[in-house]
Legacy VTK file of the C-alpha trace (Angstrom):
# vtk DataFile Version 3.0
C-alpha trace
ASCII
DATASET POLYDATA
POINTS 429 float
8.264 -27.222 37.578
8.483 -23.563 38.176
5.045 -22.080 39.862
2.983 -19.438 37.865
3.876 -15.751 39.504
0.126 -14.733 39.558
-0.463 -17.974 42.296
2.502 -16.857 44.500
1.769 -15.302 47.852
2.845 -11.880 48.670
5.586 -12.920 50.765
6.542 -15.561 48.256
6.279 -12.699 45.426
8.434 -10.078 47.622
11.117 -12.789 47.911
11.158 -13.514 44.442
11.580 -9.470 44.145
14.439 -9.232 46.492
16.370 -11.961 44.467
15.713 -10.190 40.842
16.917 -7.259 42.160
20.191 -8.849 43.410
20.377 -9.833 39.959
19.326 -6.831 38.335
22.469 -4.692 40.290
24.714 -7.541 39.233
23.612 -6.941 35.492
23.929 -2.780 35.809
27.395 -3.503 36.904
28.374 -4.998 33.435
27.753 -1.635 31.976
26.507 -3.122 28.591
25.769 -1.381 25.451
23.398 -3.451 23.223
21.218 -2.273 20.703
17.997 -4.391 19.498
15.823 -1.184 18.619
15.602 -2.103 14.852
16.112 -4.772 11.984
19.319 -3.608 10.912
21.565 -6.251 9.596
24.619 -7.191 11.382
28.264 -6.301 10.008
28.594 -10.112 8.686
25.560 -9.945 6.825
26.704 -6.954 4.901
29.958 -8.486 4.258
28.243 -11.127 2.175
27.257 -8.659 -0.280
30.412 -6.967 -0.494
32.171 -8.904 -3.658
28.839 -6.942 -5.668
30.967 -3.829 -5.672
33.658 -5.404 -7.921
30.856 -6.609 -10.516
30.868 -3.362 -12.129
34.096 -1.181 -12.533
35.279 1.419 -15.099
36.464 -1.172 -17.533
32.727 -2.855 -17.677
30.115 -2.684 -20.318
27.360 -1.071 -19.082
24.649 -2.290 -21.166
21.644 -4.127 -20.300
20.745 -7.494 -22.234
18.688 -5.642 -24.441
21.754 -3.020 -25.353
20.775 -0.031 -23.099
23.332 2.045 -21.660
22.779 2.143 -17.873
25.001 5.325 -17.752
21.964 6.910 -19.891
18.347 8.242 -19.658
16.242 5.525 -20.273
13.921 2.444 -18.723
11.972 4.315 -16.552
10.496 1.005 -15.101
13.767 -0.396 -14.609
16.719 -2.333 -16.582
14.758 -5.522 -17.978
17.084 -7.945 -16.056
16.477 -6.472 -12.659
12.796 -6.405 -13.524
12.883 -9.923 -13.911
14.820 -10.617 -10.840
12.670 -9.011 -8.800
9.333 -10.243 -10.173
10.603 -13.678 -9.633
11.328 -12.852 -6.019
7.898 -11.138 -5.835
6.208 -14.359 -7.047
4.542 -12.125 -9.995
5.020 -11.221 -13.864
7.783 -8.925 -15.028
5.437 -7.227 -16.844
3.716 -6.355 -13.600
6.641 -4.736 -11.993
8.548 -1.339 -11.803
12.259 -1.163 -10.218
12.767 1.994 -8.095
15.282 3.276 -5.997
16.470 1.716 -2.937
13.873 2.001 -0.332
10.219 0.092 -0.923
8.807 2.678 2.210
9.763 5.468 -0.344
7.304 3.927 -2.621
4.569 3.341 -0.395
5.088 6.804 0.738
4.535 8.047 -3.012
1.755 5.904 -3.454
-0.176 7.368 -0.577
1.066 10.753 -1.589
0.134 10.388 -5.123
-3.444 9.227 -3.673
-3.682 12.266 -1.525
-3.489 14.746 -4.310
-4.459 13.114 -7.628
-6.648 10.240 -6.333
-6.392 6.894 -7.463
-6.776 6.074 -11.016
-9.083 9.097 -11.713
-10.983 8.839 -8.409
-11.347 11.926 -6.030
-7.986 12.830 -4.403
-8.019 12.120 -0.667
-7.143 15.650 0.017
-10.830 16.900 -1.212
-12.625 14.048 1.174
-13.833 14.533 4.758
-12.571 11.628 6.064
-9.993 8.927 4.913
-9.360 5.869 7.033
-6.722 3.232 6.716
-6.698 -0.558 8.628
-3.817 -1.165 10.544
-3.232 -4.855 11.852
-1.795 -4.642 14.952
0.821 -5.403 16.024
2.478 -3.995 13.039
5.503 -1.893 11.319
5.676 1.492 12.884
6.957 2.844 9.491
3.539 2.233 7.950
1.819 3.941 10.608
3.897 6.740 10.489
3.330 7.517 7.025
-0.609 7.404 7.259
-0.400 9.272 10.316
1.903 11.935 8.573
-0.816 12.744 5.811
-3.774 12.718 8.909
-5.373 9.831 7.890
-7.754 7.774 10.651
-5.944 4.472 11.177
-8.246 1.641 12.696
-6.739 -1.159 14.690
-7.356 -4.584 13.312
-5.769 -7.439 15.885
-3.497 -9.964 14.759
-3.196 -13.987 15.028
-1.146 -16.528 13.584
-3.486 -16.759 10.486
-2.998 -12.680 9.755
-5.807 -9.523 10.592
-9.064 -10.508 11.868
-10.968 -10.716 8.400
-14.182 -10.462 9.606
-13.649 -7.065 11.183
-11.682 -6.182 7.899
-14.582 -7.076 5.877
-16.799 -5.442 8.083
-14.867 -2.170 7.544
-13.758 -2.642 3.874
-16.947 -3.569 2.412
-18.921 -1.236 4.299
-17.290 1.901 5.059
-16.467 4.151 1.634
-13.600 6.025 3.945
-11.678 3.006 4.396
-9.474 3.475 1.339
-6.581 0.973 2.358
-5.212 -1.283 4.743
-1.090 -2.006 5.612
-0.221 -6.001 5.239
3.220 -7.589 5.883
1.961 -11.098 4.896
5.032 -13.022 5.026
6.891 -13.477 8.354
4.881 -10.168 9.621
6.614 -7.449 11.275
6.663 -7.931 14.353
4.823 -11.225 14.805
6.566 -13.340 12.250
3.458 -15.187 11.188
2.299 -15.426 7.745
-1.049 -15.334 6.571
-2.898 -18.210 5.606
-4.516 -19.378 2.241
-7.669 -18.469 3.616
-6.959 -14.560 4.664
-5.191 -14.040 1.629
-8.218 -15.363 -0.354
-10.721 -13.246 1.904
-8.446 -9.941 0.855
-8.881 -10.815 -2.939
-12.700 -11.393 -2.493
-13.351 -8.182 -0.589
-15.968 -5.888 -2.100
-14.919 -2.349 -0.827
-17.687 0.038 -0.912
-15.057 2.478 -2.133
-13.836 2.114 -5.588
-10.600 3.483 -4.860
-9.504 0.742 -1.552
-6.303 -0.715 -2.270
-4.146 -3.423 -0.112
-0.720 -1.985 0.457
0.901 -5.880 0.373
4.442 -4.774 1.897
6.280 -8.212 0.756
9.561 -7.255 3.168
10.452 -10.886 3.813
9.188 -12.658 1.003
12.235 -14.998 0.758
13.786 -14.068 4.138
13.404 -17.961 5.451
15.709 -18.865 8.767
15.104 -22.663 8.358
16.068 -24.853 4.882
13.182 -27.540 6.253
10.758 -25.381 7.708
9.478 -22.331 5.304
6.032 -20.331 4.979
4.619 -19.959 2.081
1.726 -17.623 0.874
-0.704 -17.369 -1.894
-0.376 -14.855 -4.492
-2.254 -11.890 -4.125
-1.974 -10.603 -7.372
-3.384 -13.746 -9.013
-6.244 -13.941 -6.221
-7.257 -10.768 -7.005
-7.525 -11.178 -10.752
-9.677 -14.500 -10.300
-11.808 -12.569 -8.141
-12.599 -9.886 -10.525
-10.496 -7.429 -8.277
-7.191 -6.890 -10.440
-6.502 -3.687 -9.373
-6.833 -3.632 -5.721
-3.614 -4.317 -4.398
0.023 -3.116 -4.453
3.018 -5.545 -4.056
5.932 -3.651 -2.634
9.633 -5.678 -1.587
13.237 -4.709 -2.026
16.628 -6.037 -1.592
17.100 -3.846 1.908
18.124 -6.775 4.065
19.394 -8.680 0.748
22.080 -6.828 -0.127
22.774 -3.152 1.447
20.158 -1.527 2.909
21.034 1.708 1.967
21.990 1.040 -1.424
19.594 -2.206 -2.711
16.732 -1.662 -5.029
12.996 -1.662 -4.804
10.037 -2.503 -6.632
6.286 -2.312 -6.884
4.069 -4.939 -8.626
0.560 -4.428 -9.547
-2.221 -4.777 -12.180
-1.424 -3.104 -15.508
-4.087 -0.076 -14.941
-2.468 0.900 -11.791
1.124 0.112 -13.238
0.169 2.849 -15.779
-1.297 5.418 -13.436
2.335 4.689 -11.099
4.246 5.778 -14.326
2.164 9.292 -15.105
3.236 10.528 -12.244
7.101 8.920 -12.189
7.501 10.556 -16.071
6.809 13.874 -13.917
8.992 12.796 -10.704
12.227 11.567 -11.977
14.223 10.652 -15.359
14.753 7.286 -13.879
16.194 5.765 -10.869
19.538 4.311 -10.616
20.281 1.521 -13.311
23.823 1.181 -12.198
22.748 -0.083 -9.110
20.016 -2.144 -11.017
22.757 -3.730 -13.439
25.142 -4.310 -10.528
22.539 -6.687 -8.636
21.298 -8.148 -11.838
24.867 -9.033 -12.371
25.883 -10.015 -9.130
22.725 -12.406 -8.266
22.065 -13.521 -11.628
18.699 -14.978 -11.367
16.363 -16.167 -8.201
18.178 -19.249 -7.423
21.468 -17.006 -6.819
19.100 -14.833 -4.668
18.041 -18.030 -2.711
21.305 -19.152 -2.058
22.550 -15.613 -1.163
19.570 -15.762 1.570
20.760 -19.037 2.877
23.743 -17.185 3.860
21.876 -14.757 5.484
19.862 -17.388 7.789
23.016 -19.079 8.487
24.097 -15.775 10.441
20.765 -14.985 11.696
19.466 -18.452 12.859
21.828 -18.413 16.280
20.723 -15.473 17.231
16.988 -16.002 16.918
17.753 -19.060 18.691
19.621 -17.231 21.184
16.596 -15.359 22.377
14.203 -18.070 22.010
16.052 -20.186 24.005
16.309 -17.712 27.090
12.860 -16.788 26.736
11.810 -20.644 26.867
14.710 -21.318 29.868
13.888 -18.314 31.926
10.072 -17.532 31.505
8.209 -20.348 30.754
5.765 -21.445 33.320
5.601 -18.513 34.942
2.440 -16.946 32.915
4.193 -13.780 32.320
4.720 -13.443 29.110
3.834 -14.818 25.228
6.119 -15.180 22.399
5.831 -16.831 18.686
8.392 -18.745 17.187
9.027 -17.310 13.630
10.022 -19.446 10.883
11.867 -16.101 9.175
11.816 -12.389 9.076
13.430 -10.352 11.343
11.633 -9.970 14.697
10.273 -11.630 17.715
7.393 -10.565 19.297
6.801 -10.791 22.803
3.827 -9.668 25.170
3.946 -8.786 28.772
1.572 -9.068 31.177
-0.943 -6.389 30.294
0.788 -2.731 31.346
4.468 -4.380 31.679
5.821 -3.123 28.340
6.732 0.333 28.863
8.445 -0.796 32.355
10.190 -3.720 30.497
11.541 -1.293 28.121
12.640 1.490 30.362
14.481 -1.140 32.662
16.073 -2.648 29.856
17.404 0.903 28.600
18.555 1.504 32.221
21.047 -1.673 32.107
22.118 -0.520 28.643
19.922 -2.998 26.410
18.088 -0.844 23.842
14.223 -1.911 22.521
11.948 -0.594 20.332
9.868 1.551 22.235
6.701 0.205 23.715
3.687 1.152 21.821
5.841 1.525 18.754
3.819 -1.278 17.038
0.570 0.228 17.228
-0.978 3.705 15.599
0.184 6.485 17.032
2.458 4.584 19.419
-0.324 3.791 21.459
-0.642 0.109 22.656
-3.773 -0.081 24.375
-2.909 -2.844 26.556
0.828 -1.666 27.004
1.970 -4.985 26.632
3.647 -5.911 23.169
7.639 -5.551 22.932
9.484 -6.069 19.125
12.619 -7.779 19.427
14.968 -7.420 16.599
17.877 -9.737 17.122
19.892 -9.423 13.715
22.276 -6.292 14.755
24.387 -8.178 17.909
26.307 -10.964 17.683
25.286 -14.057 18.894
27.165 -13.793 22.072
25.998 -10.282 22.667
22.225 -11.358 21.748
22.560 -14.303 24.530
23.269 -11.839 27.123
20.873 -9.223 25.745
17.932 -12.137 26.031
19.143 -12.630 29.596
18.831 -9.309 30.571
14.966 -8.671 28.776
13.834 -11.951 30.779
15.149 -10.331 33.941
13.640 -7.175 33.592
10.035 -9.103 32.249
10.470 -11.073 35.721
10.861 -7.807 37.632
8.400 -5.700 35.884
5.690 -8.827 36.305
6.577 -8.859 39.926
6.035 -5.406 40.875
2.866 -5.120 39.091
1.468 -8.173 40.870
2.392 -6.603 43.901
0.817 -3.466 43.012
-2.511 -5.085 42.313
-2.557 -6.994 45.941
LINES 1 430
429 0 1 2 3 4 5 6 7 8 9 10 11 12 13 14 15 16 17 18 19 20 21 22 23 24 25 26 27 28 29 30 31 32 33 34 35 36 37 38 39 40 41 42 43 44 45 46 47 48 49 50 51 52 53 54 55 56 57 58 59 60 61 62 63 64 65 66 67 68 69 70 71 72 73 74 75 76 77 78 79 80 81 82 83 84 85 86 87 88 89 90 91 92 93 94 95 96 97 98 99 100 101 102 103 104 105 106 107 108 109 110 111 112 113 114 115 116 117 118 119 120 121 122 123 124 125 126 127 128 129 130 131 132 133 134 135 136 137 138 139 140 141 142 143 144 145 146 147 148 149 150 151 152 153 154 155 156 157 158 159 160 161 162 163 164 165 166 167 168 169 170 171 172 173 174 175 176 177 178 179 180 181 182 183 184 185 186 187 188 189 190 191 192 193 194 195 196 197 198 199 200 201 202 203 204 205 206 207 208 209 210 211 212 213 214 215 216 217 218 219 220 221 222 223 224 225 226 227 228 229 230 231 232 233 234 235 236 237 238 239 240 241 242 243 244 245 246 247 248 249 250 251 252 253 254 255 256 257 258 259 260 261 262 263 264 265 266 267 268 269 270 271 272 273 274 275 276 277 278 279 280 281 282 283 284 285 286 287 288 289 290 291 292 293 294 295 296 297 298 299 300 301 302 303 304 305 306 307 308 309 310 311 312 313 314 315 316 317 318 319 320 321 322 323 324 325 326 327 328 329 330 331 332 333 334 335 336 337 338 339 340 341 342 343 344 345 346 347 348 349 350 351 352 353 354 355 356 357 358 359 360 361 362 363 364 365 366 367 368 369 370 371 372 373 374 375 376 377 378 379 380 381 382 383 384 385 386 387 388 389 390 391 392 393 394 395 396 397 398 399 400 401 402 403 404 405 406 407 408 409 410 411 412 413 414 415 416 417 418 419 420 421 422 423 424 425 426 427 428
């Protein structure tokens, strides 16, 4: 049985350090060049959707099921069949959905920007307020935080656990501070922890009593059908339905896309919300655009056909992703279990594995990995302003390398965790 590093004597730690440094030199000589920095689909995943490019050609009928010509103006809120497809994927009604361009992040940016300049459904524009605050569950998605940082919005850390954000803290802020205007959420297979919100968490969100009439939940359901296993899958309650039950029908925006289903650069995205919110969103869209790419919407609709087609496609993705995730998780178990120098969660879906080092070690681990040719997301990126107060969280993205490369990268990662931990413990002696 392995002995925890914290229980080793100084001489024992020095012996371990010397052995790890020799192993580090061996790895250095391999000249690796592997990237686990972002959740990019791998080449084989992108290949799954290549037949989509043959669904439409110059001989195709370009009309929707209602007879609208997708080559022309019209269908500002998206073609009907694509709205149905995205609604079924998001678990909402078609009438609550607007299909947009290729990026849900773009919709989120527009939603915050619109709130800054035009307010929320007639409320005071945020740019005219003395203070605007957002709650940020941490560790969380760095691009969410970049949006609110860009607009000068004050971000407040909310700790996450396996059930979701600390709802006592969320309720305390939302129900008492009118400057709190929103909260970022990745409710299913969260980025980066991989955990999913419990039923209790979703219901407590729906039953918030905001001090601000223009408070909104930014519900980024990016991984709603991104399971890794057929037999063990997370499911979450429908936040839009729960908000309606609680008498808060306008309190949530739901975002999603096919970025990690079809092509990240050429997918379709959508926002779902109450009719009042949708009407306000479309009032801007009529000024902002004539309409999004309906030919791409038609291509996706004809390729996937329906929600069953989407789910079948996602099983193919899971078959490619699962060995990569298991390569990481098995290596962490084999190399680090019992040493008490890190903790991690085994996700059942999504795109990331969240790893917590000993406090004060994350930056050192990332730097050591980079020196060995393994690039990770920057330490601190999973926190607002890039500042992890304990310098311990690292996001691992297994999707892009091959399974063999992922195994090699995982060994490098485990080695660097060990070495950084030993150095930390010796420095504290």
